[in-house]
PDB file with one MODEL, atoms N, CA, C and O in Angstrom:
MODEL        1
ATOM      1  N   MET A   1      74.401 -52.875  34.941  1.00  0.00           N
ATOM      2  CA  MET A   1      73.785 -54.132  34.598  1.00  0.00           C
ATOM      3  C   MET A   1      74.843 -55.021  33.962  1.00  0.00           C
ATOM      4  O   MET A   1      75.585 -54.580  33.085  1.00  0.00           O
ATOM      5  N   THR A   2      74.911 -56.270  34.404  1.00  0.00           N
ATOM      6  CA  THR A   2      75.885 -57.185  33.838  1.00  0.00           C
ATOM      7  C   THR A   2      75.251 -57.999  32.730  1.00  0.00           C
ATOM      8  O   THR A   2      74.064 -58.321  32.772  1.00  0.00           O
ATOM      9  N   ARG A   3      76.053 -58.320  31.752  1.00  0.00           N
ATOM     10  CA  ARG A   3      75.585 -59.102  30.623  1.00  0.00           C
ATOM     11  C   ARG A   3      75.532 -60.575  31.023  1.00  0.00           C
ATOM     12  O   ARG A   3      76.458 -61.078  31.658  1.00  0.00           O
ATOM     13  N   GLN A   4      74.476 -61.253  30.662  1.00  0.00           N
ATOM     14  CA  GLN A   4      74.339 -62.667  30.977  1.00  0.00           C
ATOM     15  C   GLN A   4      75.200 -63.505  30.033  1.00  0.00           C
ATOM     16  O   GLN A   4      75.226 -63.276  28.824  1.00  0.00           O
ATOM     17  N   ARG A   5      75.887 -64.459  30.597  1.00  0.00           N
ATOM     18  CA  ARG A   5      76.735 -65.358  29.818  1.00  0.00           C
ATOM     19  C   ARG A   5      75.843 -66.327  29.045  1.00  0.00           C
ATOM     20  O   ARG A   5      74.873 -66.845  29.598  1.00  0.00           O
ATOM     21  N   THR A   6      76.157 -66.576  27.782  1.00  0.00           N
ATOM     22  CA  THR A   6      75.320 -67.439  26.956  1.00  0.00           C
ATOM     23  C   THR A   6      75.853 -68.869  26.875  1.00  0.00           C
ATOM     24  O   THR A   6      75.129 -69.779  26.471  1.00  0.00           O
ATOM     25  N   ARG A   7      77.088 -69.065  27.250  1.00  0.00           N
ATOM     26  CA  ARG A   7      77.637 -70.421  27.247  1.00  0.00           C
ATOM     27  C   ARG A   7      78.065 -70.778  28.664  1.00  0.00           C
ATOM     28  O   ARG A   7      78.463 -69.897  29.427  1.00  0.00           O
ATOM     29  N   PRO A   8      77.992 -72.056  29.031  1.00  0.00           N
ATOM     30  CA  PRO A   8      78.354 -72.427  30.402  1.00  0.00           C
ATOM     31  C   PRO A   8      79.849 -72.228  30.652  1.00  0.00           C
ATOM     32  O   PRO A   8      80.674 -72.331  29.744  1.00  0.00           O
ATOM     33  N   LEU A   9      80.161 -71.944  31.897  1.00  0.00           N
ATOM     34  CA  LEU A   9      81.565 -71.799  32.283  1.00  0.00           C
ATOM     35  C   LEU A   9      82.207 -73.172  32.432  1.00  0.00           C
ATOM     36  O   LEU A   9      81.529 -74.128  32.809  1.00  0.00           O
ATOM     37  N   PRO A  10      83.490 -73.289  32.146  1.00  0.00           N
ATOM     38  CA  PRO A  10      84.164 -74.571  32.358  1.00  0.00           C
ATOM     39  C   PRO A  10      84.229 -74.914  33.850  1.00  0.00           C
ATOM     40  O   PRO A  10      84.281 -74.017  34.692  1.00  0.00           O
ATOM     41  N   ASP A  11      84.227 -76.202  34.173  1.00  0.00           N
ATOM     42  CA  ASP A  11      84.210 -76.654  35.568  1.00  0.00           C
ATOM     43  C   ASP A  11      85.379 -76.119  36.384  1.00  0.00           C
ATOM     44  O   ASP A  11      85.222 -75.850  37.575  1.00  0.00           O
ATOM     45  N   HIS A  12      86.557 -75.957  35.763  1.00  0.00           N
ATOM     46  CA  HIS A  12      87.708 -75.493  36.539  1.00  0.00           C
ATOM     47  C   HIS A  12      87.548 -74.053  37.027  1.00  0.00           C
ATOM     48  O   HIS A  12      88.288 -73.625  37.913  1.00  0.00           O
ATOM     49  N   LYS A  13      86.603 -73.302  36.471  1.00  0.00           N
ATOM     50  CA  LYS A  13      86.360 -71.923  36.920  1.00  0.00           C
ATOM     51  C   LYS A  13      85.247 -71.847  37.956  1.00  0.00           C
ATOM     52  O   LYS A  13      85.209 -70.895  38.736  1.00  0.00           O
ATOM     53  N   THR A  14      84.343 -72.815  37.988  1.00  0.00           N
ATOM     54  CA  THR A  14      83.174 -72.714  38.860  1.00  0.00           C
ATOM     55  C   THR A  14      83.254 -73.582  40.104  1.00  0.00           C
ATOM     56  O   THR A  14      82.560 -73.306  41.083  1.00  0.00           O
ATOM     57  N   ASP A  15      84.072 -74.616  40.098  1.00  0.00           N
ATOM     58  CA  ASP A  15      84.187 -75.544  41.233  1.00  0.00           C
ATOM     59  C   ASP A  15      82.816 -76.082  41.634  1.00  0.00           C
ATOM     60  O   ASP A  15      82.522 -76.228  42.821  1.00  0.00           O
ATOM     61  N   GLY A  16      81.976 -76.378  40.634  1.00  0.00           N
ATOM     62  CA  GLY A  16      80.669 -76.967  40.877  1.00  0.00           C
ATOM     63  C   GLY A  16      79.574 -75.984  41.252  1.00  0.00           C
ATOM     64  O   GLY A  16      78.461 -76.405  41.569  1.00  0.00           O
ATOM     65  N   THR A  17      79.856 -74.683  41.226  1.00  0.00           N
ATOM     66  CA  THR A  17      78.845 -73.682  41.550  1.00  0.00           C
ATOM     67  C   THR A  17      78.366 -73.024  40.257  1.00  0.00           C
ATOM     68  O   THR A  17      78.822 -73.387  39.173  1.00  0.00           O
ATOM     69  N   ARG A  18      77.466 -72.074  40.360  1.00  0.00           N
ATOM     70  CA  ARG A  18      77.036 -71.340  39.171  1.00  0.00           C
ATOM     71  C   ARG A  18      77.803 -70.034  39.019  1.00  0.00           C
ATOM     72  O   ARG A  18      77.467 -69.213  38.165  1.00  0.00           O
ATOM     73  N   PHE A  19      78.838 -69.833  39.846  1.00  0.00           N
ATOM     74  CA  PHE A  19      79.609 -68.598  39.835  1.00  0.00           C
ATOM     75  C   PHE A  19      81.013 -68.816  39.285  1.00  0.00           C
ATOM     76  O   PHE A  19      81.600 -69.884  39.461  1.00  0.00           O
ATOM     77  N   ASN A  20      81.538 -67.809  38.627  1.00  0.00           N
ATOM     78  CA  ASN A  20      82.906 -67.843  38.127  1.00  0.00           C
ATOM     79  C   ASN A  20      83.836 -67.504  39.296  1.00  0.00           C
ATOM     80  O   ASN A  20      84.072 -66.331  39.587  1.00  0.00           O
ATOM     81  N   LEU A  21      84.358 -68.528  39.958  1.00  0.00           N
ATOM     82  CA  LEU A  21      85.202 -68.328  41.131  1.00  0.00           C
ATOM     83  C   LEU A  21      86.658 -68.069  40.773  1.00  0.00           C
ATOM     84  O   LEU A  21      87.424 -67.575  41.600  1.00  0.00           O
ATOM     85  N   ARG A  22      87.041 -68.397  39.549  1.00  0.00           N
ATOM     86  CA  ARG A  22      88.437 -68.252  39.134  1.00  0.00           C
ATOM     87  C   ARG A  22      88.535 -67.494  37.812  1.00  0.00           C
ATOM     88  O   ARG A  22      88.918 -68.067  36.791  1.00  0.00           O
ATOM     89  N   PRO A  23      88.193 -66.215  37.831  1.00  0.00           N
ATOM     90  CA  PRO A  23      88.251 -65.439  36.589  1.00  0.00           C
ATOM     91  C   PRO A  23      89.691 -65.179  36.168  1.00  0.00           C
ATOM     92  O   PRO A  23      90.605 -65.192  36.993  1.00  0.00           O
ATOM     93  N   ALA A  24      89.874 -64.946  34.894  1.00  0.00           N
ATOM     94  CA  ALA A  24      91.176 -64.469  34.414  1.00  0.00           C
ATOM     95  C   ALA A  24      91.376 -63.084  35.012  1.00  0.00           C
ATOM     96  O   ALA A  24      90.439 -62.286  35.055  1.00  0.00           O
ATOM     97  N   THR A  25      92.587 -62.791  35.471  1.00  0.00           N
ATOM     98  CA  THR A  25      92.830 -61.520  36.155  1.00  0.00           C
ATOM     99  C   THR A  25      94.000 -60.767  35.549  1.00  0.00           C
ATOM    100  O   THR A  25      94.792 -61.306  34.775  1.00  0.00           O
ATOM    101  N   GLU A  26      94.077 -59.508  35.929  1.00  0.00           N
ATOM    102  CA  GLU A  26      95.211 -58.660  35.585  1.00  0.00           C
ATOM    103  C   GLU A  26      95.547 -57.835  36.817  1.00  0.00           C
ATOM    104  O   GLU A  26      94.661 -57.471  37.590  1.00  0.00           O
ATOM    105  N   ARG A  27      96.836 -57.539  36.997  1.00  0.00           N
ATOM    106  CA  ARG A  27      97.272 -56.743  38.139  1.00  0.00           C
ATOM    107  C   ARG A  27      97.054 -55.270  37.820  1.00  0.00           C
ATOM    108  O   ARG A  27      97.496 -54.779  36.782  1.00  0.00           O
ATOM    109  N   VAL A  28      96.362 -54.565  38.727  1.00  0.00           N
ATOM    110  CA  VAL A  28      96.099 -53.137  38.533  1.00  0.00           C
ATOM    111  C   VAL A  28      96.374 -52.401  39.841  1.00  0.00           C
ATOM    112  O   VAL A  28      96.363 -52.992  40.921  1.00  0.00           O
ATOM    113  N   ARG A  29      96.618 -51.111  39.717  1.00  0.00           N
ATOM    114  CA  ARG A  29      96.831 -50.276  40.892  1.00  0.00           C
ATOM    115  C   ARG A  29      95.517 -50.085  41.652  1.00  0.00           C
ATOM    116  O   ARG A  29      94.446 -50.023  41.049  1.00  0.00           O
ATOM    117  N   ALA A  30      95.609 -49.995  42.952  1.00  0.00           N
ATOM    118  CA  ALA A  30      94.419 -49.799  43.786  1.00  0.00           C
ATOM    119  C   ALA A  30      93.676 -48.525  43.416  1.00  0.00           C
ATOM    120  O   ALA A  30      92.447 -48.485  43.471  1.00  0.00           O
ATOM    121  N   ASP A  31      94.417 -47.478  43.039  1.00  0.00           N
ATOM    122  CA  ASP A  31      93.739 -46.218  42.715  1.00  0.00           C
ATOM    123  C   ASP A  31      93.018 -46.227  41.371  1.00  0.00           C
ATOM    124  O   ASP A  31      92.348 -45.254  41.024  1.00  0.00           O
ATOM    125  N   SER A  32      93.148 -47.316  40.611  1.00  0.00           N
ATOM    126  CA  SER A  32      92.429 -47.409  39.333  1.00  0.00           C
ATOM    127  C   SER A  32      91.116 -48.190  39.467  1.00  0.00           C
ATOM    128  O   SER A  32      90.334 -48.240  38.518  1.00  0.00           O
ATOM    129  N   LEU A  33      90.870 -48.789  40.615  1.00  0.00           N
ATOM    130  CA  LEU A  33      89.655 -49.581  40.810  1.00  0.00           C
ATOM    131  C   LEU A  33      88.443 -48.677  40.984  1.00  0.00           C
ATOM    132  O   LEU A  33      88.528 -47.606  41.584  1.00  0.00           O
ATOM    133  N   ARG A  34      87.322 -49.127  40.453  1.00  0.00           N
ATOM    134  CA  ARG A  34      86.066 -48.380  40.497  1.00  0.00           C
ATOM    135  C   ARG A  34      84.935 -49.314  40.920  1.00  0.00           C
ATOM    136  O   ARG A  34      85.048 -50.530  40.764  1.00  0.00           O
ATOM    137  N   PRO A  35      83.844 -48.760  41.455  1.00  0.00           N
ATOM    138  CA  PRO A  35      82.687 -49.604  41.756  1.00  0.00           C
ATOM    139  C   PRO A  35      82.264 -50.385  40.504  1.00  0.00           C
ATOM    140  O   PRO A  35      82.211 -49.837  39.403  1.00  0.00           O
ATOM    141  N   GLY A  36      81.969 -51.651  40.694  1.00  0.00           N
ATOM    142  CA  GLY A  36      81.613 -52.525  39.584  1.00  0.00           C
ATOM    143  C   GLY A  36      82.758 -53.434  39.169  1.00  0.00           C
ATOM    144  O   GLY A  36      82.521 -54.464  38.539  1.00  0.00           O
ATOM    145  N   ASN A  37      83.999 -53.078  39.509  1.00  0.00           N
ATOM    146  CA  ASN A  37      85.130 -53.966  39.235  1.00  0.00           C
ATOM    147  C   ASN A  37      85.063 -55.159  40.184  1.00  0.00           C
ATOM    148  O   ASN A  37      84.549 -55.049  41.297  1.00  0.00           O
ATOM    149  N   VAL A  38      85.584 -56.294  39.737  1.00  0.00           N
ATOM    150  CA  VAL A  38      85.658 -57.487  40.574  1.00  0.00           C
ATOM    151  C   VAL A  38      87.126 -57.762  40.855  1.00  0.00           C
ATOM    152  O   VAL A  38      87.936 -57.841  39.931  1.00  0.00           O
ATOM    153  N   VAL A  39      87.471 -57.907  42.133  1.00  0.00           N
ATOM    154  CA  VAL A  39      88.832 -58.229  42.541  1.00  0.00           C
ATOM    155  C   VAL A  39      88.823 -59.566  43.267  1.00  0.00           C
ATOM    156  O   VAL A  39      87.784 -60.019  43.746  1.00  0.00           O
ATOM    157  N   ILE A  40      89.987 -60.188  43.342  1.00  0.00           N
ATOM    158  CA  ILE A  40      90.102 -61.462  44.042  1.00  0.00           C
ATOM    159  C   ILE A  40      90.507 -61.169  45.483  1.00  0.00           C
ATOM    160  O   ILE A  40      91.634 -60.749  45.745  1.00  0.00           O
ATOM    161  N   GLU A  41      89.580 -61.395  46.416  1.00  0.00           N
ATOM    162  CA  GLU A  41      89.828 -61.133  47.834  1.00  0.00           C
ATOM    163  C   GLU A  41      90.764 -62.208  48.392  1.00  0.00           C
ATOM    164  O   GLU A  41      91.701 -61.896  49.128  1.00  0.00           O
ATOM    165  N   SER A  42      90.515 -63.454  48.049  1.00  0.00           N
ATOM    166  CA  SER A  42      91.373 -64.586  48.405  1.00  0.00           C
ATOM    167  C   SER A  42      91.011 -65.717  47.444  1.00  0.00           C
ATOM    168  O   SER A  42      90.133 -65.551  46.597  1.00  0.00           O
ATOM    169  N   ALA A  43      91.665 -66.841  47.565  1.00  0.00           N
ATOM    170  CA  ALA A  43      91.431 -67.959  46.631  1.00  0.00           C
ATOM    171  C   ALA A  43      89.938 -68.288  46.548  1.00  0.00           C
ATOM    172  O   ALA A  43      89.285 -68.525  47.564  1.00  0.00           O
ATOM    173  N   ASP A  44      89.415 -68.297  45.328  1.00  0.00           N
ATOM    174  CA  ASP A  44      88.013 -68.632  45.048  1.00  0.00           C
ATOM    175  C   ASP A  44      87.013 -67.678  45.706  1.00  0.00           C
ATOM    176  O   ASP A  44      85.874 -68.068  45.960  1.00  0.00           O
ATOM    177  N   HIS A  45      87.418 -66.439  45.985  1.00  0.00           N
ATOM    178  CA  HIS A  45      86.531 -65.455  46.607  1.00  0.00           C
ATOM    179  C   HIS A  45      86.565 -64.130  45.849  1.00  0.00           C
ATOM    180  O   HIS A  45      87.130 -63.152  46.339  1.00  0.00           O
ATOM    181  N   PRO A  46      85.959 -64.090  44.647  1.00  0.00           N
ATOM    182  CA  PRO A  46      85.877 -62.824  43.926  1.00  0.00           C
ATOM    183  C   PRO A  46      84.917 -61.869  44.636  1.00  0.00           C
ATOM    184  O   PRO A  46      83.850 -62.270  45.101  1.00  0.00           O
ATOM    185  N   ALA A  47      85.314 -60.612  44.709  1.00  0.00           N
ATOM    186  CA  ALA A  47      84.492 -59.611  45.397  1.00  0.00           C
ATOM    187  C   ALA A  47      84.217 -58.436  44.472  1.00  0.00           C
ATOM    188  O   ALA A  47      85.118 -57.941  43.795  1.00  0.00           O
ATOM    189  N   LEU A  48      82.978 -58.000  44.450  1.00  0.00           N
ATOM    190  CA  LEU A  48      82.538 -56.863  43.645  1.00  0.00           C
ATOM    191  C   LEU A  48      82.770 -55.587  44.441  1.00  0.00           C
ATOM    192  O   LEU A  48      82.263 -55.452  45.555  1.00  0.00           O
ATOM    193  N   ILE A  49      83.527 -54.654  43.888  1.00  0.00           N
ATOM    194  CA  ILE A  49      83.760 -53.376  44.550  1.00  0.00           C
ATOM    195  C   ILE A  49      82.457 -52.580  44.537  1.00  0.00           C
ATOM    196  O   ILE A  49      81.858 -52.377  43.481  1.00  0.00           O
ATOM    197  N   THR A  50      82.020 -52.129  45.719  1.00  0.00           N
ATOM    198  CA  THR A  50      80.784 -51.358  45.816  1.00  0.00           C
ATOM    199  C   THR A  50      81.050 -49.876  46.040  1.00  0.00           C
ATOM    200  O   THR A  50      80.278 -49.031  45.586  1.00  0.00           O
ATOM    201  N   LYS A  51      82.146 -49.551  46.744  1.00  0.00           N
ATOM    202  CA  LYS A  51      82.476 -48.153  47.031  1.00  0.00           C
ATOM    203  C   LYS A  51      83.983 -47.985  47.084  1.00  0.00           C
ATOM    204  O   LYS A  51      84.707 -48.885  47.510  1.00  0.00           O
ATOM    205  N   THR A  52      84.448 -46.827  46.649  1.00  0.00           N
ATOM    206  CA  THR A  52      85.858 -46.470  46.785  1.00  0.00           C
ATOM    207  C   THR A  52      85.945 -45.089  47.429  1.00  0.00           C
ATOM    208  O   THR A  52      85.082 -44.235  47.227  1.00  0.00           O
ATOM    209  N   ALA A  53      86.995 -44.896  48.200  1.00  0.00           N
ATOM    210  CA  ALA A  53      87.243 -43.585  48.803  1.00  0.00           C
ATOM    211  C   ALA A  53      88.739 -43.322  48.740  1.00  0.00           C
ATOM    212  O   ALA A  53      89.543 -44.196  49.064  1.00  0.00           O
ATOM    213  N   HIS A  54      89.109 -42.123  48.326  1.00  0.00           N
ATOM    214  CA  HIS A  54      90.509 -41.721  48.228  1.00  0.00           C
ATOM    215  C   HIS A  54      90.733 -40.639  49.278  1.00  0.00           C
ATOM    216  O   HIS A  54      90.301 -39.498  49.112  1.00  0.00           O
ATOM    217  N   ASN A  55      91.414 -41.014  50.361  1.00  0.00           N
ATOM    218  CA  ASN A  55      91.620 -40.087  51.475  1.00  0.00           C
ATOM    219  C   ASN A  55      93.062 -40.131  51.955  1.00  0.00           C
ATOM    220  O   ASN A  55      93.602 -41.201  52.236  1.00  0.00           O
ATOM    221  N   GLY A  56      93.669 -38.981  52.045  1.00  0.00           N
ATOM    222  CA  GLY A  56      94.993 -38.881  52.644  1.00  0.00           C
ATOM    223  C   GLY A  56      96.037 -39.793  52.042  1.00  0.00           C
ATOM    224  O   GLY A  56      96.859 -40.354  52.768  1.00  0.00           O
ATOM    225  N   GLY A  57      96.023 -39.952  50.746  1.00  0.00           N
ATOM    226  CA  GLY A  57      97.016 -40.800  50.102  1.00  0.00           C
ATOM    227  C   GLY A  57      96.743 -42.283  50.244  1.00  0.00           C
ATOM    228  O   GLY A  57      97.635 -43.092  49.986  1.00  0.00           O
ATOM    229  N   ARG A  58      95.558 -42.664  50.641  1.00  0.00           N
ATOM    230  CA  ARG A  58      95.163 -44.076  50.771  1.00  0.00           C
ATOM    231  C   ARG A  58      93.884 -44.310  49.971  1.00  0.00           C
ATOM    232  O   ARG A  58      93.116 -43.381  49.717  1.00  0.00           O
ATOM    233  N   VAL A  59      93.670 -45.553  49.583  1.00  0.00           N
ATOM    234  CA  VAL A  59      92.453 -45.941  48.868  1.00  0.00           C
ATOM    235  C   VAL A  59      91.720 -46.960  49.728  1.00  0.00           C
ATOM    236  O   VAL A  59      92.263 -48.020  50.037  1.00  0.00           O
ATOM    237  N   THR A  60      90.494 -46.644  50.112  1.00  0.00           N
ATOM    238  CA  THR A  60      89.674 -47.558  50.902  1.00  0.00           C
ATOM    239  C   THR A  60      88.627 -48.174  49.984  1.00  0.00           C
ATOM    240  O   THR A  60      87.930 -47.471  49.252  1.00  0.00           O
ATOM    241  N   LEU A  61      88.528 -49.509  50.037  1.00  0.00           N
ATOM    242  CA  LEU A  61      87.587 -50.240  49.188  1.00  0.00           C
ATOM    243  C   LEU A  61      86.571 -50.975  50.042  1.00  0.00           C
ATOM    244  O   LEU A  61      86.916 -51.575  51.060  1.00  0.00           O
ATOM    245  N   ARG A  62      85.323 -50.923  49.620  1.00  0.00           N
ATOM    246  CA  ARG A  62      84.251 -51.725  50.221  1.00  0.00           C
ATOM    247  C   ARG A  62      83.753 -52.675  49.143  1.00  0.00           C
ATOM    248  O   ARG A  62      83.746 -52.333  47.960  1.00  0.00           O
ATOM    249  N   ALA A  63      83.335 -53.870  49.556  1.00  0.00           N
ATOM    250  CA  ALA A  63      82.994 -54.905  48.573  1.00  0.00           C
ATOM    251  C   ALA A  63      81.900 -55.827  49.094  1.00  0.00           C
ATOM    252  O   ALA A  63      81.469 -55.746  50.244  1.00  0.00           O
ATOM    253  N   ARG A  64      81.478 -56.699  48.203  1.00  0.00           N
ATOM    254  CA  ARG A  64      80.501 -57.748  48.506  1.00  0.00           C
ATOM    255  C   ARG A  64      80.875 -58.931  47.608  1.00  0.00           C
ATOM    256  O   ARG A  64      81.222 -58.735  46.443  1.00  0.00           O
ATOM    257  N   TYR A  65      80.809 -60.154  48.138  1.00  0.00           N
ATOM    258  CA  TYR A  65      81.116 -61.326  47.312  1.00  0.00           C
ATOM    259  C   TYR A  65      80.145 -61.413  46.137  1.00  0.00           C
ATOM    260  O   TYR A  65      79.009 -60.948  46.233  1.00  0.00           O
ATOM    261  N   ILE A  66      80.586 -62.002  45.037  1.00  0.00           N
ATOM    262  CA  ILE A  66      79.751 -62.033  43.836  1.00  0.00           C
ATOM    263  C   ILE A  66      78.471 -62.833  44.035  1.00  0.00           C
ATOM    264  O   ILE A  66      77.509 -62.628  43.296  1.00  0.00           O
ATOM    265  N   TRP A  67      78.430 -63.722  44.994  1.00  0.00           N
ATOM    266  CA  TRP A  67      77.230 -64.523  45.231  1.00  0.00           C
ATOM    267  C   TRP A  67      76.290 -63.866  46.239  1.00  0.00           C
ATOM    268  O   TRP A  67      75.204 -64.387  46.492  1.00  0.00           O
ATOM    269  N   SER A  68      76.686 -62.739  46.815  1.00  0.00           N
ATOM    270  CA  SER A  68      75.846 -62.044  47.797  1.00  0.00           C
ATOM    271  C   SER A  68      74.675 -61.339  47.111  1.00  0.00           C
ATOM    272  O   SER A  68      74.792 -60.859  45.984  1.00  0.00           O
ATOM    273  N   ALA A  69      73.562 -61.290  47.806  1.00  0.00           N
ATOM    274  CA  ALA A  69      72.409 -60.541  47.292  1.00  0.00           C
ATOM    275  C   ALA A  69      72.711 -59.053  47.394  1.00  0.00           C
ATOM    276  O   ALA A  69      73.481 -58.626  48.255  1.00  0.00           O
ATOM    277  N   THR A  70      72.109 -58.271  46.522  1.00  0.00           N
ATOM    278  CA  THR A  70      72.349 -56.826  46.535  1.00  0.00           C
ATOM    279  C   THR A  70      71.816 -56.181  47.813  1.00  0.00           C
ATOM    280  O   THR A  70      72.195 -55.054  48.133  1.00  0.00           O
ATOM    281  N   THR A  71      70.950 -56.870  48.544  1.00  0.00           N
ATOM    282  CA  THR A  71      70.429 -56.332  49.800  1.00  0.00           C
ATOM    283  C   THR A  71      71.378 -56.589  50.971  1.00  0.00           C
ATOM    284  O   THR A  71      71.227 -55.983  52.032  1.00  0.00           O
ATOM    285  N   GLU A  72      72.348 -57.476  50.789  1.00  0.00           N
ATOM    286  CA  GLU A  72      73.311 -57.740  51.863  1.00  0.00           C
ATOM    287  C   GLU A  72      74.273 -56.562  51.984  1.00  0.00           C
ATOM    288  O   GLU A  72      74.638 -55.944  50.983  1.00  0.00           O
ATOM    289  N   PRO A  73      74.679 -56.258  53.210  1.00  0.00           N
ATOM    290  CA  PRO A  73      75.592 -55.121  53.382  1.00  0.00           C
ATOM    291  C   PRO A  73      76.983 -55.416  52.804  1.00  0.00           C
ATOM    292  O   PRO A  73      77.444 -56.557  52.800  1.00  0.00           O
ATOM    293  N   ASP A  74      77.632 -54.362  52.321  1.00  0.00           N
ATOM    294  CA  ASP A  74      79.005 -54.539  51.879  1.00  0.00           C
ATOM    295  C   ASP A  74      79.910 -54.483  53.106  1.00  0.00           C
ATOM    296  O   ASP A  74      79.452 -54.160  54.202  1.00  0.00           O
ATOM    297  N   TRP A  75      81.173 -54.791  52.929  1.00  0.00           N
ATOM    298  CA  TRP A  75      82.128 -54.833  54.032  1.00  0.00           C
ATOM    299  C   TRP A  75      83.442 -54.229  53.566  1.00  0.00           C
ATOM    300  O   TRP A  75      83.713 -54.168  52.366  1.00  0.00           O
ATOM    301  N   PRO A  76      84.265 -53.779  54.521  1.00  0.00           N
ATOM    302  CA  PRO A  76      85.538 -53.170  54.137  1.00  0.00           C
ATOM    303  C   PRO A  76      86.507 -54.224  53.597  1.00  0.00           C
ATOM    304  O   PRO A  76      86.878 -55.159  54.306  1.00  0.00           O
ATOM    305  N   LEU A  77      86.903 -54.067  52.361  1.00  0.00           N
ATOM    306  CA  LEU A  77      87.895 -54.963  51.765  1.00  0.00           C
ATOM    307  C   LEU A  77      89.281 -54.587  52.260  1.00  0.00           C
ATOM    308  O   LEU A  77      90.133 -55.455  52.452  1.00  0.00           O
ATOM    309  N   GLY A  78      89.508 -53.298  52.467  1.00  0.00           N
ATOM    310  CA  GLY A  78      90.790 -52.864  52.998  1.00  0.00           C
ATOM    311  C   GLY A  78      91.133 -51.451  52.589  1.00  0.00           C
ATOM    312  O   GLY A  78      90.444 -50.820  51.786  1.00  0.00           O
ATOM    313  N   THR A  79      92.226 -50.973  53.172  1.00  0.00           N
ATOM    314  CA  THR A  79      92.778 -49.670  52.837  1.00  0.00           C
ATOM    315  C   THR A  79      94.164 -49.912  52.264  1.00  0.00           C
ATOM    316  O   THR A  79      94.978 -50.608  52.871  1.00  0.00           O
ATOM    317  N   PHE A  80      94.432 -49.342  51.100  1.00  0.00           N
ATOM    318  CA  PHE A  80      95.638 -49.650  50.353  1.00  0.00           C
ATOM    319  C   PHE A  80      96.385 -48.385  49.941  1.00  0.00           C
ATOM    320  O   PHE A  80      95.794 -47.315  49.792  1.00  0.00           O
ATOM    321  N   HIS A  81      97.675 -48.530  49.765  1.00  0.00           N
ATOM    322  CA  HIS A  81      98.464 -47.468  49.135  1.00  0.00           C
ATOM    323  C   HIS A  81      97.967 -47.382  47.696  1.00  0.00           C
ATOM    324  O   HIS A  81      97.645 -48.414  47.108  1.00  0.00           O
ATOM    325  N   PRO A  82      97.894 -46.187  47.109  1.00  0.00           N
ATOM    326  CA  PRO A  82      97.375 -46.067  45.742  1.00  0.00           C
ATOM    327  C   PRO A  82      98.114 -46.920  44.709  1.00  0.00           C
ATOM    328  O   PRO A  82      97.518 -47.344  43.719  1.00  0.00           O
ATOM    329  N   ALA A  83      99.404 -47.173  44.931  1.00  0.00           N
ATOM    330  CA  ALA A  83     100.180 -47.962  43.967  1.00  0.00           C
ATOM    331  C   ALA A  83     100.160 -49.463  44.264  1.00  0.00           C
ATOM    332  O   ALA A  83     100.790 -50.237  43.543  1.00  0.00           O
ATOM    333  N   ALA A  84      99.445 -49.887  45.315  1.00  0.00           N
ATOM    334  CA  ALA A  84      99.361 -51.315  45.632  1.00  0.00           C
ATOM    335  C   ALA A  84      98.725 -52.046  44.460  1.00  0.00           C
ATOM    336  O   ALA A  84      97.778 -51.547  43.852  1.00  0.00           O
ATOM    337  N   LEU A  85      99.243 -53.231  44.142  1.00  0.00           N
ATOM    338  CA  LEU A  85      98.711 -54.009  43.022  1.00  0.00           C
ATOM    339  C   LEU A  85      97.708 -55.044  43.526  1.00  0.00           C
ATOM    340  O   LEU A  85      97.985 -55.807  44.452  1.00  0.00           O
ATOM    341  N   LEU A  86      96.544 -55.049  42.897  1.00  0.00           N
ATOM    342  CA  LEU A  86      95.490 -56.013  43.217  1.00  0.00           C
ATOM    343  C   LEU A  86      95.093 -56.742  41.943  1.00  0.00           C
ATOM    344  O   LEU A  86      95.267 -56.228  40.839  1.00  0.00           O
ATOM    345  N   ASP A  87      94.554 -57.954  42.111  1.00  0.00           N
ATOM    346  CA  ASP A  87      94.105 -58.755  40.971  1.00  0.00           C
ATOM    347  C   ASP A  87      92.668 -58.404  40.634  1.00  0.00           C
ATOM    348  O   ASP A  87      91.762 -58.657  41.428  1.00  0.00           O
ATOM    349  N   ARG A  88      92.453 -57.822  39.457  1.00  0.00           N
ATOM    350  CA  ARG A  88      91.119 -57.462  38.972  1.00  0.00           C
ATOM    351  C   ARG A  88      90.720 -58.429  37.867  1.00  0.00           C
ATOM    352  O   ARG A  88      91.547 -58.788  37.029  1.00  0.00           O
ATOM    353  N   ALA A  89      89.468 -58.852  37.859  1.00  0.00           N
ATOM    354  CA  ALA A  89      88.967 -59.725  36.799  1.00  0.00           C
ATOM    355  C   ALA A  89      89.016 -58.979  35.475  1.00  0.00           C
ATOM    356  O   ALA A  89      88.673 -57.799  35.396  1.00  0.00           O
ATOM    357  N   LYS A  90      89.447 -59.681  34.442  1.00  0.00           N
ATOM    358  CA  LYS A  90      89.515 -59.062  33.113  1.00  0.00           C
ATOM    359  C   LYS A  90      88.110 -58.836  32.565  1.00  0.00           C
ATOM    360  O   LYS A  90      87.149 -59.486  32.977  1.00  0.00           O
ATOM    361  N   LYS A  91      88.020 -57.911  31.637  1.00  0.00           N
ATOM    362  CA  LYS A  91      86.727 -57.627  30.989  1.00  0.00           C
ATOM    363  C   LYS A  91      86.184 -58.898  30.347  1.00  0.00           C
ATOM    364  O   LYS A  91      86.932 -59.678  29.757  1.00  0.00           O
ATOM    365  N   GLY A  92      84.896 -59.095  30.467  1.00  0.00           N
ATOM    366  CA  GLY A  92      84.238 -60.260  29.878  1.00  0.00           C
ATOM    367  C   GLY A  92      84.141 -61.441  30.821  1.00  0.00           C
ATOM    368  O   GLY A  92      83.484 -62.427  30.488  1.00  0.00           O
ATOM    369  N   GLU A  93      84.770 -61.381  31.986  1.00  0.00           N
ATOM    370  CA  GLU A  93      84.692 -62.486  32.943  1.00  0.00           C
ATOM    371  C   GLU A  93      83.391 -62.446  33.734  1.00  0.00           C
ATOM    372  O   GLU A  93      82.931 -63.479  34.222  1.00  0.00           O
ATOM    373  N   TYR A  94      82.788 -61.256  33.868  1.00  0.00           N
ATOM    374  CA  TYR A  94      81.515 -61.103  34.594  1.00  0.00           C
ATOM    375  C   TYR A  94      80.561 -60.269  33.798  1.00  0.00           C
ATOM    376  O   TYR A  94      79.438 -60.027  34.238  1.00  0.00           O
TER     377      TYR A  94
ENDMDL
END
């Protein structure tokens, strides 16, 4: 369960939407990501990790955009080397 934000987000983070499209991020290894983490798929496209799989020295991630309904299917975000660096939203951004 995510905590509801009590103050409005600044316009530069939402681009006129109700979603935080530009969270503060930190670079983390692909093998440290867990379901529930939010990563930046591309500019203004934060994606919630729904599943992770560690197979044969690779990390496979499945995700859903933060604005997607929980009933929408997730999709493959990609398969990465465990040491690949990805941008994860910092704690408190979601």
